[in-house]
N, CA, C and O atoms as a GROMACS GRO file, in nm:
protein
  348
    1UNK      N    1 -11.110  -2.848  -6.242
    1UNK     CA    2 -11.044  -2.936  -6.153
    1UNK      C    3 -10.977  -2.849  -6.047
    1UNK      O    4 -10.920  -2.744  -6.080
    2UNK      N    5 -10.983  -2.891  -5.921
    2UNK     CA    6 -10.925  -2.813  -5.812
    2UNK      C    7 -10.826  -2.898  -5.736
    2UNK      O    8 -10.849  -3.017  -5.712
    3UNK      N    9 -10.715  -2.837  -5.699
    3UNK     CA   10 -10.611  -2.905  -5.622
    3UNK      C   11 -10.575  -2.818  -5.503
    3UNK      O   12 -10.544  -2.700  -5.519
    4UNK      N   13 -10.579  -2.876  -5.383
    4UNK     CA   14 -10.548  -2.802  -5.260
    4UNK      C   15 -10.433  -2.870  -5.189
    4UNK      O   16 -10.431  -2.992  -5.173
    5UNK      N   17 -10.336  -2.790  -5.147
    5UNK     CA   18 -10.220  -2.843  -5.077
    5UNK      C   19 -10.200  -2.763  -4.948
    5UNK      O   20 -10.187  -2.641  -4.952
    6UNK      N   21 -10.197  -2.832  -4.835
    6UNK     CA   22 -10.171  -2.767  -4.707
    6UNK      C   23 -10.028  -2.795  -4.665
    6UNK      O   24  -9.981  -2.908  -4.674
    7UNK      N   25  -9.961  -2.691  -4.620
    7UNK     CA   26  -9.824  -2.703  -4.570
    7UNK      C   27  -9.827  -2.663  -4.423
    7UNK      O   28  -9.815  -2.546  -4.388
    8UNK      N   29  -9.844  -2.762  -4.338
    8UNK     CA   30  -9.858  -2.734  -4.196
    8UNK      C   31  -9.994  -2.671  -4.169
    8UNK      O   32 -10.088  -2.687  -4.248
    9UNK      N   33 -10.004  -2.601  -4.059
    9UNK     CA   34 -10.131  -2.537  -4.020
    9UNK      C   35 -10.146  -2.396  -4.075
    9UNK      O   36 -10.255  -2.339  -4.068
   10UNK      N   37 -10.039  -2.339  -4.131
   10UNK     CA   38 -10.044  -2.196  -4.164
   10UNK      C   39 -10.034  -2.163  -4.313
   10UNK      O   40 -10.056  -2.047  -4.349
   11UNK      N   41 -10.002  -2.258  -4.399
   11UNK     CA   42  -9.983  -2.226  -4.541
   11UNK      C   43 -10.067  -2.318  -4.629
   11UNK      O   44 -10.087  -2.436  -4.599
   12UNK      N   45 -10.116  -2.260  -4.739
   12UNK     CA   46 -10.200  -2.336  -4.831
   12UNK      C   47 -10.173  -2.290  -4.973
   12UNK      O   48 -10.153  -2.171  -4.999
   13UNK      N   49 -10.173  -2.384  -5.066
   13UNK     CA   50 -10.155  -2.356  -5.208
   13UNK      C   51 -10.270  -2.423  -5.283
   13UNK      O   52 -10.287  -2.545  -5.274
   14UNK      N   53 -10.347  -2.345  -5.356
   14UNK     CA   54 -10.464  -2.395  -5.429
   14UNK      C   55 -10.449  -2.366  -5.578
   14UNK      O   56 -10.397  -2.261  -5.616
   15UNK      N   57 -10.494  -2.460  -5.660
   15UNK     CA   58 -10.495  -2.442  -5.805
   15UNK      C   59 -10.634  -2.476  -5.858
   15UNK      O   60 -10.697  -2.570  -5.811
   16UNK      N   61 -10.681  -2.399  -5.956
   16UNK     CA   62 -10.806  -2.426  -6.025
   16UNK      C   63 -10.776  -2.432  -6.174
   16UNK      O   64 -10.738  -2.331  -6.233
   17UNK      N   65 -10.792  -2.547  -6.234
   17UNK     CA   66 -10.775  -2.564  -6.377
   17UNK      C   67 -10.914  -2.568  -6.438
   17UNK      O   68 -10.997  -2.651  -6.401
   18UNK      N   69 -10.941  -2.476  -6.533
   18UNK     CA   70 -11.076  -2.461  -6.586
   18UNK      C   71 -11.077  -2.481  -6.738
   18UNK      O   72 -10.988  -2.433  -6.809
   19UNK      N   73 -11.177  -2.553  -6.785
   19UNK     CA   74 -11.196  -2.575  -6.929
   19UNK      C   75 -11.325  -2.506  -6.971
   19UNK      O   76 -11.428  -2.520  -6.906
   20UNK      N   77 -11.318  -2.434  -7.081
   20UNK     CA   78 -11.438  -2.374  -7.140
   20UNK      C   79 -11.446  -2.421  -7.284
   20UNK      O   80 -11.351  -2.409  -7.360
   21UNK      N   81 -11.561  -2.475  -7.320
   21UNK     CA   82 -11.580  -2.524  -7.457
   21UNK      C   83 -11.600  -2.407  -7.554
   21UNK      O   84 -11.627  -2.294  -7.513
   22UNK      N   85 -11.588  -2.438  -7.680
   22UNK     CA   86 -11.602  -2.338  -7.786
   22UNK      C   87 -11.744  -2.283  -7.786
   22UNK      O   88 -11.841  -2.357  -7.768
   23UNK      N   89 -11.756  -2.153  -7.805
   23UNK     CA   90 -11.885  -2.088  -7.819
   23UNK      C   91 -11.898  -2.042  -7.963
   23UNK      O   92 -11.841  -1.940  -8.003
   24UNK      N   93 -11.972  -2.118  -8.041
   24UNK     CA   94 -11.984  -2.089  -8.184
   24UNK      C   95 -12.062  -1.961  -8.212
   24UNK      O   96 -12.036  -1.894  -8.311
   25UNK      N   97 -12.157  -1.927  -8.126
   25UNK     CA   98 -12.238  -1.807  -8.149
   25UNK      C   99 -12.153  -1.680  -8.148
   25UNK      O  100 -12.180  -1.587  -8.224
   26UNK      N  101 -12.051  -1.676  -8.062
   26UNK     CA  102 -11.964  -1.559  -8.052
   26UNK      C  103 -11.825  -1.585  -8.107
   26UNK      O  104 -11.736  -1.500  -8.094
   27UNK      N  105 -11.805  -1.701  -8.169
   27UNK     CA  106 -11.675  -1.738  -8.225
   27UNK      C  107 -11.563  -1.731  -8.120
   27UNK      O  108 -11.454  -1.680  -8.146
   28UNK      N  109 -11.592  -1.784  -8.001
   28UNK     CA  110 -11.494  -1.789  -7.892
   28UNK      C  111 -11.437  -1.931  -7.889
   28UNK      O  112 -11.513  -2.026  -7.871
   29UNK      N  113 -11.306  -1.947  -7.907
   29UNK     CA  114 -11.248  -2.082  -7.910
   29UNK      C  115 -11.247  -2.148  -7.772
   29UNK      O  116 -11.255  -2.080  -7.669
   30UNK      N  117 -11.236  -2.281  -7.772
   30UNK     CA  118 -11.222  -2.351  -7.644
   30UNK      C  119 -11.086  -2.316  -7.584
   30UNK      O  120 -10.992  -2.279  -7.654
   31UNK      N  121 -11.079  -2.328  -7.450
   31UNK     CA  122 -10.951  -2.299  -7.386
   31UNK      C  123 -10.946  -2.359  -7.246
   31UNK      O  124 -11.048  -2.392  -7.185
   32UNK      N  125 -10.825  -2.370  -7.199
   32UNK     CA  126 -10.798  -2.414  -7.061
   32UNK      C  127 -10.731  -2.296  -6.992
   32UNK      O  128 -10.646  -2.230  -7.050
   33UNK      N  129 -10.770  -2.271  -6.868
   33UNK     CA  130 -10.708  -2.162  -6.794
   33UNK      C  131 -10.678  -2.207  -6.651
   33UNK      O  132 -10.730  -2.308  -6.605
   34UNK      N  133 -10.595  -2.130  -6.583
   34UNK     CA  134 -10.548  -2.167  -6.450
   34UNK      C  135 -10.554  -2.047  -6.357
   34UNK      O  136 -10.510  -1.937  -6.391
   35UNK      N  137 -10.610  -2.070  -6.238
   35UNK     CA  138 -10.605  -1.974  -6.128
   35UNK      C  139 -10.523  -2.038  -6.017
   35UNK      O  140 -10.521  -2.160  -6.004
   36UNK      N  141 -10.454  -1.956  -5.938
   36UNK     CA  142 -10.373  -2.008  -5.828
   36UNK      C  143 -10.385  -1.915  -5.708
   36UNK      O  144 -10.408  -1.795  -5.723
   37UNK      N  145 -10.368  -1.972  -5.588
   37UNK     CA  146 -10.376  -1.894  -5.465
   37UNK      C  147 -10.278  -1.951  -5.364
   37UNK      O  148 -10.276  -2.071  -5.339
   38UNK      N  149 -10.196  -1.863  -5.307
   38UNK     CA  150 -10.110  -1.899  -5.195
   38UNK      C  151 -10.160  -1.821  -5.074
   38UNK      O  152 -10.172  -1.699  -5.080
   39UNK      N  153 -10.189  -1.890  -4.965
   39UNK     CA  154 -10.241  -1.825  -4.845
   39UNK      C  155 -10.153  -1.858  -4.725
   39UNK      O  156 -10.107  -1.971  -4.709
   40UNK      N  157 -10.131  -1.758  -4.643
   40UNK     CA  158 -10.056  -1.773  -4.519
   40UNK      C  159 -10.143  -1.723  -4.405
   40UNK      O  160 -10.184  -1.607  -4.404
   41UNK      N  161 -10.171  -1.810  -4.309
   41UNK     CA  162 -10.249  -1.772  -4.192
   41UNK      C  163 -10.151  -1.719  -4.088
   41UNK      O  164 -10.082  -1.796  -4.021
   42UNK      N  165 -10.145  -1.586  -4.075
   42UNK     CA  166 -10.052  -1.521  -3.984
   42UNK      C  167 -10.091  -1.540  -3.838
   42UNK      O  168 -10.006  -1.544  -3.750
   43UNK      N  169 -10.222  -1.551  -3.814
   43UNK     CA  170 -10.274  -1.575  -3.678
   43UNK      C  171 -10.411  -1.639  -3.693
   43UNK      O  172 -10.457  -1.664  -3.804
   44UNK      N  173 -10.477  -1.665  -3.581
   44UNK     CA  174 -10.610  -1.727  -3.589
   44UNK      C  175 -10.710  -1.637  -3.660
   44UNK      O  176 -10.808  -1.685  -3.716
   45UNK      N  177 -10.686  -1.507  -3.659
   45UNK     CA  178 -10.782  -1.413  -3.717
   45UNK      C  179 -10.735  -1.347  -3.846
   45UNK      O  180 -10.812  -1.275  -3.909
   46UNK      N  181 -10.611  -1.368  -3.887
   46UNK     CA  182 -10.555  -1.297  -4.002
   46UNK      C  183 -10.500  -1.394  -4.106
   46UNK      O  184 -10.423  -1.484  -4.075
   47UNK      N  185 -10.540  -1.372  -4.232
   47UNK     CA  186 -10.487  -1.450  -4.344
   47UNK      C  187 -10.449  -1.355  -4.457
   47UNK      O  188 -10.525  -1.264  -4.491
   48UNK      N  189 -10.332  -1.378  -4.515
   48UNK     CA  190 -10.284  -1.300  -4.629
   48UNK      C  191 -10.272  -1.396  -4.748
   48UNK      O  192 -10.211  -1.502  -4.737
   49UNK      N  193 -10.330  -1.356  -4.861
   49UNK     CA  194 -10.330  -1.441  -4.981
   49UNK      C  195 -10.275  -1.365  -5.100
   49UNK      O  196 -10.295  -1.245  -5.114
   50UNK      N  197 -10.206  -1.438  -5.186
   50UNK     CA  198 -10.165  -1.388  -5.317
   50UNK      C  199 -10.240  -1.472  -5.420
   50UNK      O  200 -10.228  -1.594  -5.421
   51UNK      N  201 -10.317  -1.406  -5.506
   51UNK     CA  202 -10.404  -1.475  -5.601
   51UNK      C  203 -10.368  -1.433  -5.743
   51UNK      O  204 -10.348  -1.314  -5.770
   52UNK      N  205 -10.359  -1.530  -5.833
   52UNK     CA  206 -10.340  -1.503  -5.975
   52UNK      C  207 -10.454  -1.568  -6.052
   52UNK      O  208 -10.488  -1.683  -6.028
   53UNK      N  209 -10.512  -1.494  -6.146
   53UNK     CA  210 -10.625  -1.545  -6.224
   53UNK      C  211 -10.594  -1.537  -6.373
   53UNK      O  212 -10.525  -1.446  -6.419
   54UNK      N  213 -10.645  -1.633  -6.447
   54UNK     CA  214 -10.625  -1.641  -6.593
   54UNK      C  215 -10.476  -1.643  -6.628
   54UNK      O  216 -10.431  -1.566  -6.713
   55UNK      N  217 -10.402  -1.729  -6.562
   55UNK     CA  218 -10.256  -1.730  -6.573
   55UNK      C  219 -10.203  -1.785  -6.705
   55UNK      O  220 -10.089  -1.755  -6.741
   56UNK      N  221 -10.280  -1.863  -6.777
   56UNK     CA  222 -10.230  -1.924  -6.900
   56UNK      C  223 -10.249  -1.838  -7.024
   56UNK      O  224 -10.190  -1.866  -7.128
   57UNK      N  225 -10.330  -1.733  -7.013
   57UNK     CA  226 -10.358  -1.648  -7.129
   57UNK      C  227 -10.353  -1.501  -7.088
   57UNK      O  228 -10.401  -1.464  -6.981
   58UNK      N  229 -10.294  -1.420  -7.172
   58UNK     CA  230 -10.286  -1.276  -7.144
   58UNK      C  231 -10.425  -1.213  -7.140
   58UNK      O  232 -10.451  -1.123  -7.061
   59UNK      N  233 -10.512  -1.259  -7.226
   59UNK     CA  234 -10.651  -1.213  -7.228
   59UNK      C  235 -10.737  -1.320  -7.296
   59UNK      O  236 -10.686  -1.402  -7.372
   60UNK      N  237 -10.866  -1.318  -7.267
   60UNK     CA  238 -10.958  -1.416  -7.325
   60UNK      C  239 -11.097  -1.355  -7.334
   60UNK      O  240 -11.135  -1.273  -7.250
   61UNK      N  241 -11.173  -1.395  -7.435
   61UNK     CA  242 -11.311  -1.352  -7.448
   61UNK      C  243 -11.402  -1.443  -7.366
   61UNK      O  244 -11.388  -1.565  -7.369
   62UNK      N  245 -11.494  -1.381  -7.293
   62UNK     CA  246 -11.596  -1.455  -7.219
   62UNK      C  247 -11.728  -1.382  -7.239
   62UNK      O  248 -11.732  -1.268  -7.285
   63UNK      N  249 -11.836  -1.449  -7.204
   63UNK     CA  250 -11.965  -1.384  -7.213
   63UNK      C  251 -12.048  -1.424  -7.092
   63UNK      O  252 -12.026  -1.529  -7.031
   64UNK      N  253 -12.145  -1.338  -7.059
   64UNK     CA  254 -12.236  -1.363  -6.949
   64UNK      C  255 -12.375  -1.382  -7.007
   64UNK      O  256 -12.434  -1.287  -7.059
   65UNK      N  257 -12.427  -1.501  -7.000
   65UNK     CA  258 -12.557  -1.530  -7.061
   65UNK      C  259 -12.672  -1.473  -6.979
   65UNK      O  260 -12.787  -1.478  -7.023
   66UNK      N  261 -12.644  -1.417  -6.858
   66UNK     CA  262 -12.750  -1.357  -6.777
   66UNK      C  263 -12.787  -1.217  -6.826
   66UNK      O  264 -12.894  -1.166  -6.792
   67UNK      N  265 -12.701  -1.157  -6.905
   67UNK     CA  266 -12.728  -1.023  -6.956
   67UNK      C  267 -12.789  -1.033  -7.096
   67UNK      O  268 -12.748  -1.116  -7.177
   68UNK      N  269 -12.887  -0.949  -7.122
   68UNK     CA  270 -12.947  -0.945  -7.255
   68UNK      C  271 -12.930  -0.807  -7.312
   68UNK      O  272 -12.964  -0.712  -7.242
   69UNK      N  273 -12.881  -0.787  -7.428
   69UNK     CA  274 -12.822  -0.892  -7.512
   69UNK      C  275 -12.683  -0.931  -7.460
   69UNK      O  276 -12.613  -0.850  -7.399
   70UNK      N  277 -12.647  -1.053  -7.485
   70UNK     CA  278 -12.516  -1.104  -7.444
   70UNK      C  279 -12.408  -1.047  -7.535
   70UNK      O  280 -12.419  -1.052  -7.657
   71UNK      N  281 -12.305  -0.994  -7.474
   71UNK     CA  282 -12.194  -0.935  -7.548
   71UNK      C  283 -12.064  -0.992  -7.491
   71UNK      O  284 -12.045  -0.989  -7.370
   72UNK      N  285 -11.976  -1.044  -7.575
   72UNK     CA  286 -11.848  -1.096  -7.524
   72UNK      C  287 -11.766  -0.983  -7.461
   72UNK      O  288 -11.766  -0.870  -7.509
   73UNK      N  289 -11.696  -1.017  -7.354
   73UNK     CA  290 -11.611  -0.922  -7.282
   73UNK      C  291 -11.472  -0.981  -7.273
   73UNK      O  292 -11.456  -1.100  -7.250
   74UNK      N  293 -11.370  -0.898  -7.293
   74UNK     CA  294 -11.233  -0.945  -7.283
   74UNK      C  295 -11.188  -0.939  -7.136
   74UNK      O  296 -11.191  -0.834  -7.073
   75UNK      N  297 -11.147  -1.054  -7.084
   75UNK     CA  298 -11.100  -1.067  -6.947
   75UNK      C  299 -10.949  -1.084  -6.951
   75UNK      O  300 -10.898  -1.169  -7.025
   76UNK      N  301 -10.878  -1.006  -6.873
   76UNK     CA  302 -10.732  -1.013  -6.873
   76UNK      C  303 -10.677  -1.094  -6.757
   76UNK      O  304 -10.748  -1.127  -6.662
   77UNK      N  305 -10.550  -1.123  -6.767
   77UNK     CA  306 -10.476  -1.188  -6.658
   77UNK      C  307 -10.470  -1.088  -6.542
   77UNK      O  308 -10.459  -0.968  -6.564
   78UNK      N  309 -10.478  -1.138  -6.419
   78UNK     CA  310 -10.474  -1.047  -6.304
   78UNK      C  311 -10.411  -1.115  -6.183
   78UNK      O  312 -10.404  -1.237  -6.174
   79UNK      N  313 -10.365  -1.031  -6.092
   79UNK     CA  314 -10.310  -1.078  -5.965
   79UNK      C  315 -10.346  -0.975  -5.858
   79UNK      O  316 -10.353  -0.856  -5.886
   80UNK      N  317 -10.368  -1.024  -5.737
   80UNK     CA  318 -10.397  -0.932  -5.627
   80UNK      C  319 -10.357  -0.995  -5.495
   80UNK      O  320 -10.338  -1.116  -5.484
   81UNK      N  321 -10.345  -0.910  -5.395
   81UNK     CA  322 -10.317  -0.953  -5.258
   81UNK      C  323 -10.443  -0.930  -5.177
   81UNK      O  324 -10.506  -0.825  -5.188
   82UNK      N  325 -10.478  -1.028  -5.096
   82UNK     CA  326 -10.599  -1.020  -5.014
   82UNK      C  327 -10.560  -1.031  -4.867
   82UNK      O  328 -10.483  -1.120  -4.830
   83UNK      N  329 -10.612  -0.943  -4.786
   83UNK     CA  330 -10.593  -0.948  -4.642
   83UNK      C  331 -10.729  -0.973  -4.579
   83UNK      O  332 -10.822  -0.895  -4.597
   84UNK      N  333 -10.740  -1.082  -4.505
   84UNK     CA  334 -10.866  -1.116  -4.440
   84UNK      C  335 -10.845  -1.114  -4.289
   84UNK      O  336 -10.753  -1.178  -4.238
   85UNK      N  337 -10.930  -1.039  -4.220
   85UNK     CA  338 -10.923  -1.031  -4.074
   85UNK      C  339 -11.060  -1.069  -4.018
   85UNK      O  340 -11.160  -1.006  -4.052
   86UNK      N  341 -11.064  -1.170  -3.935
   86UNK     CA  342 -11.190  -1.217  -3.874
   86UNK      C  343 -11.195  -1.173  -3.729
   86UNK      O  344 -11.097  -1.186  -3.655
   87UNK      N  345 -11.309  -1.121  -3.688
   87UNK     CA  346 -11.325  -1.080  -3.547
   87UNK      C  347 -11.460  -1.120  -3.496
   87UNK      O  348 -11.492  -1.094  -3.380
   0.00000   0.00000   0.00000
């Protein structure tokens, strides 16, 4: 589920609530997780964002079914700042 909130022309707050069902093959439990993003458009060409990912859990097991053999990987909580400049 995604929620977007605009505050005027220059600020935005986005939330992504994600559900993953239980994976019995790898014994990974079901879970809900949250990502969030606050963005400030400093000018027509510049945007600065603060992003947080996997905010509800310190770490979680995930797997990529595109890789063979599939191996669960532990994904941690993270945050970063993004600077975007368009020209």
